[in-house]
C-alpha positions as CSV (number, residue, x, y, z in Angstrom):
1,M,0.3,-14.6,-16.4
2,N,-0.8,-18.2,-15.9
3,Q,-4.2,-19.7,-16.4
4,R,-5.2,-19.6,-12.7
5,E,-4.3,-15.9,-12.5
6,A,-6.2,-15.1,-15.7
7,E,-9.3,-16.9,-14.4
8,K,-9.1,-15.0,-11.1
9,L,-8.9,-11.7,-12.9
10,E,-11.8,-12.6,-15.1
11,E,-13.9,-13.6,-12.2
12,F,-13.1,-10.5,-10.2
13,F,-13.6,-8.0,-13.1
14,Y,-17.0,-9.6,-13.8
15,S,-18.0,-9.1,-10.1
16,L,-17.4,-5.3,-10.5
17,N,-20.3,-4.8,-12.8
18,G,-23.3,-3.6,-10.9
19,A,-21.4,-3.5,-7.7
20,Q,-22.1,-0.5,-5.5
21,A,-18.9,1.5,-4.8
22,P,-16.3,-1.3,-5.1
23,L,-13.0,-0.7,-3.1
24,L,-9.9,0.0,-5.1
25,L,-7.1,0.0,-2.5
26,L,-3.6,1.0,-3.7
27,D,-0.2,1.3,-2.2
28,Y,1.9,4.2,-3.5
29,D,5.7,3.7,-3.6
30,G,6.6,0.8,-5.9
31,T,3.0,0.4,-7.0
32,L,1.9,3.7,-8.5
33,S,5.4,5.0,-8.8
34,D,8.9,3.8,-9.0
35,F,11.2,4.0,-5.9
36,R,13.5,7.0,-5.6
37,I,16.2,7.7,-3.0
38,N,14.5,11.0,-2.4
39,R,10.9,9.9,-1.9
40,F,9.6,13.3,-3.1
41,D,10.8,12.5,-6.5
42,A,8.6,9.4,-6.7
43,R,5.9,10.6,-9.1
44,P,3.2,8.3,-10.6
45,W,4.3,6.4,-13.8
46,A,3.2,7.9,-17.1
47,G,-0.5,7.6,-17.7
48,V,-1.3,6.5,-14.2
49,R,-2.6,9.8,-13.0
50,E,-4.8,10.1,-16.0
51,L,-6.3,6.7,-15.5
52,L,-6.9,7.3,-11.8
53,S,-8.6,10.6,-12.7
54,I,-11.0,8.8,-15.1
55,I,-11.9,6.3,-12.3
56,Q,-12.3,9.1,-9.8
57,K,-14.5,11.3,-12.0
58,D,-16.7,8.3,-12.8
59,N,-17.7,8.3,-9.2
60,R,-18.4,4.5,-9.1
61,T,-15.3,3.5,-7.2
62,Q,-14.1,4.0,-3.6
63,L,-10.5,4.9,-4.3
64,K,-8.2,4.9,-1.3
65,I,-4.4,4.8,-0.8
66,I,-2.7,2.8,1.9
67,T,0.9,3.8,2.3
68,G,3.8,3.8,4.7
69,R,4.3,7.5,4.1
70,P,2.7,10.2,6.3
71,A,-0.8,10.5,4.7
72,G,-0.3,14.2,3.9
73,E,2.4,13.5,1.3
74,I,0.2,11.6,-1.1
75,N,-2.4,13.9,-2.6
76,P,0.2,16.6,-3.5
77,M,2.1,13.9,-5.4
78,L,-1.0,12.3,-7.0
79,Q,-2.5,15.6,-8.1
80,L,-5.9,14.1,-9.0
81,P,-8.9,16.3,-9.7
82,E,-10.1,15.7,-6.1
83,P,-8.3,14.5,-3.0
84,V,-8.5,10.8,-2.1
85,E,-8.7,9.3,1.3
86,V,-5.3,8.2,2.5
87,W,-4.4,5.7,5.2
88,G,-0.8,6.7,6.1
89,L,1.9,5.3,8.3
90,H,0.9,1.8,7.2
91,G,-2.6,2.3,8.5
92,A,-2.1,4.1,11.8
93,E,-3.1,7.4,10.3
94,R,-6.3,8.3,8.4
95,L,-6.6,11.4,6.3
96,F,-10.2,12.1,5.0
97,V,-10.9,13.9,1.8
98,D,-12.0,17.0,3.7
99,G,-8.6,17.2,5.4
100,T,-9.7,15.8,8.7
101,R,-6.9,13.6,10.2
102,E,-7.2,10.7,12.7
103,M,-4.2,9.2,14.4
104,Q,-4.4,5.8,16.2
105,E,-3.7,6.0,19.9
106,A,-0.5,4.4,21.1
107,P,0.8,3.2,24.5
108,P,2.8,5.9,26.4
109,E,5.7,3.5,27.0
110,A,6.0,2.9,23.2
111,L,6.0,6.6,22.4
112,A,8.6,7.2,25.1
113,K,10.9,4.5,23.6
114,L,10.5,6.0,20.1
115,D,11.5,9.5,21.5
116,E,14.6,8.0,23.0
117,L,15.6,6.3,19.8
118,R,14.9,9.5,17.7
119,E,17.5,11.3,19.8
120,Q,20.1,8.6,19.3
121,L,19.5,8.2,15.5
122,R,19.7,11.9,14.9
123,R,23.2,11.7,16.2
124,D,24.2,8.4,14.5
125,A,22.1,6.6,11.8
126,F,24.9,4.1,11.2
127,G,25.4,5.6,7.7
128,G,21.8,4.9,6.7
129,L,19.0,7.3,6.1
130,F,17.0,8.1,9.2
131,E,13.3,8.8,8.7
132,D,11.3,10.1,11.6
133,K,7.6,9.3,11.6
134,P,4.9,10.3,14.2
135,N,4.6,6.6,15.1
136,A,7.9,5.1,14.1
137,V,11.6,5.4,13.6
138,V,13.0,4.1,10.3
139,I,16.4,3.4,8.8
140,H,16.8,3.0,5.0
141,W,19.8,1.6,3.2
142,R,18.6,1.8,-0.4
143,G,21.4,2.9,-2.7
144,H,24.2,1.7,-0.6
145,T,26.7,-1.1,-1.6
146,P,25.8,-4.6,-0.4
147,R,28.6,-4.3,2.2
148,Q,27.5,-0.9,3.5
149,A,23.8,-2.1,3.5
150,K,24.7,-5.2,5.6
151,H,26.6,-3.0,8.1
152,I,23.7,-0.6,8.4
153,E,21.2,-3.4,8.8
154,Q,23.2,-5.2,11.5
155,K,23.6,-2.0,13.5
156,T,19.9,-1.1,13.1
157,R,18.7,-4.5,14.2
158,A,20.9,-4.5,17.2
159,L,19.2,-1.3,18.3
160,F,15.6,-2.0,17.2
161,E,15.1,-5.6,18.1
162,P,15.5,-5.2,21.9
163,A,13.3,-2.1,21.7
164,A,10.6,-4.1,19.9
165,L,10.0,-5.9,23.3
166,V,8.4,-2.7,24.6
167,S,4.6,-3.1,24.7
168,G,3.0,-1.8,21.5
169,L,6.1,-1.7,19.4
170,S,6.9,-4.0,16.5
171,L,9.4,-4.4,13.7
172,L,8.3,-3.9,10.2
173,E,10.7,-5.1,7.5
174,F,10.6,-3.7,4.0
175,E,13.0,-3.8,1.0
176,A,16.2,-1.9,1.9
177,G,15.1,-0.9,5.4
178,V,13.5,-1.6,8.7
179,E,11.0,0.3,10.8
180,L,10.2,0.2,14.5
181,R,6.7,1.3,14.9
182,V,3.4,1.3,16.8
183,G,-0.1,1.0,15.4
184,R,-2.1,-1.0,12.9
185,D,-0.4,-2.4,9.8
186,K,-1.8,-2.4,6.2
187,G,-3.8,-5.5,6.9
188,G,-5.5,-3.7,9.8
189,A,-6.2,-0.7,7.5
190,V,-7.8,-3.0,4.9
191,E,-10.0,-4.6,7.5
192,A,-11.1,-1.2,8.9
193,I,-12.0,0.1,5.4
194,A,-13.9,-3.0,4.5
195,A,-15.8,-3.0,7.8
196,Q,-17.2,0.4,6.9
197,A,-18.2,-0.6,3.3
198,E,-21.5,-2.2,2.2
199,P,-21.6,-6.0,2.8
200,G,-20.4,-7.9,-0.2
201,V,-18.7,-5.0,-1.9
202,P,-15.8,-6.2,-4.2
203,V,-12.3,-5.3,-2.8
204,V,-8.9,-5.3,-4.4
205,Y,-5.6,-4.4,-2.9
206,V,-2.6,-3.7,-5.1
207,G,0.9,-3.5,-3.6
208,D,4.5,-4.4,-4.1
209,D,6.5,-4.6,-0.8
210,L,6.8,-7.0,2.2
211,T,4.8,-4.4,4.1
212,D,1.9,-5.2,1.7
213,E,1.7,-8.8,2.7
214,P,-0.6,-8.3,5.7
215,A,-3.0,-6.4,3.3
216,F,-2.9,-9.3,0.8
217,C,-3.7,-11.7,3.6
218,A,-6.6,-9.6,4.9
219,V,-8.1,-9.4,1.4
220,N,-7.7,-13.1,0.8
221,R,-9.7,-13.9,4.0
222,M,-12.8,-11.9,2.8
223,R,-15.9,-13.7,1.7
224,N,-17.0,-10.9,-0.7
225,P,-15.5,-10.8,-4.2
226,H,-11.8,-9.9,-3.7
227,L,-8.5,-9.8,-5.4
228,S,-4.9,-9.3,-4.1
229,V,-2.3,-8.1,-6.7
230,L,1.5,-8.1,-6.4
231,M,2.6,-5.2,-8.6
232,R,6.3,-5.7,-9.0
233,R,8.8,-6.1,-11.8
234,T,10.3,-9.3,-10.4
235,W,8.3,-12.1,-8.8
236,R,8.8,-13.1,-5.2
237,E,7.0,-15.4,-2.7
238,T,3.8,-13.7,-1.8
239,A,0.3,-14.2,-0.5
240,A,-1.1,-12.2,-3.5
241,E,-3.3,-14.1,-5.9
242,V,-2.1,-12.4,-9.0
243,W,1.3,-10.9,-10.1
244,L,1.5,-8.0,-12.6
245,Q,4.5,-6.0,-13.7
246,P,4.5,-2.2,-13.6
247,P,4.1,0.1,-15.3
248,D,2.4,-1.7,-18.1
249,G,0.6,-4.1,-15.9
250,L,-0.6,-1.3,-13.7
251,R,-2.0,0.7,-16.6
252,W,-3.7,-2.4,-18.0
253,F,-5.3,-3.1,-14.6
254,L,-6.6,0.4,-14.2
255,R,-8.1,0.4,-17.7
256,E,-9.8,-2.9,-17.1
257,W,-11.2,-1.7,-13.8
258,E,-12.7,1.3,-15.5
259,K,-14.2,-0.8,-18.2
260,A,-15.5,-3.4,-15.9
261,V,-17.5,-1.0,-13.7
262,N,-19.2,0.5,-16.7
263,R,-20.1,-2.5,-18.9
264,P,-23.2,-4.8,-18.8
265,G,-22.1,-7.9,-17.0
266,E,-23.0,-10.5,-19.7
267,A,-21.4,-8.4,-22.4
268,Y,-18.2,-8.2,-20.4
269,R,-18.2,-11.9,-19.8
270,Q,-18.6,-12.6,-23.5
271,L,-15.7,-10.2,-24.3
272,L,-13.4,-12.0,-21.9
273,A,-14.4,-15.4,-23.3
274,T,-13.5,-14.3,-26.8
275,G,-10.3,-12.5,-25.8
């Protein structure tokens, strides 16, 4: 961590003290858990569930998950004391803690094109893994050899790129895959969440993938106290203000968050100044 990042973290953690319901916005895969070929094997890293439980029970934080998964998959995997609000499908779906679900409306022509592609990909996914989402079709090539991955990617792009010209559809690239989808992205989800919060509330977004970049940018544009964190083992070009490495960096961040929202502001500033 360089000096600029350390100062940004200090400034942000200090802003949490006395704040009313600061927003802790977290990606899931690659951020709270490692990636798995079978996504249902991707459980939170050791100690993360316990730390999130402490934050949740304290009742001072608005804890929300923003994920590319269908929203209903997250709470069964997190297994926290209480359900959390989940913005699924990169933000196009919202699952409230009471189980109520909202899905963003989509243009009929976009949905028709997705239905057409679903039928085609069920027959032939080019050797990749086809994932069918309510608002998207996805091809993954994680776990394949570089040669196989290149073949799958080329075939997928040849199919998806012309389709992306249909009104409402767009391509979303991520590590080892590409998604053709309709609806808001993670940046739109962050903006929608922040718009419903109290003015000036501190906001942090923590993510790892290319799909998290719109969320980083949305947070960075805010005037209220904010922080964008790339949680990733290896550094890459990013709009995030701080880079931390999981799982240790994640556990450290969650512990510091919990301490920051519970300490007198001046005492916390003195603690940071003395290391």
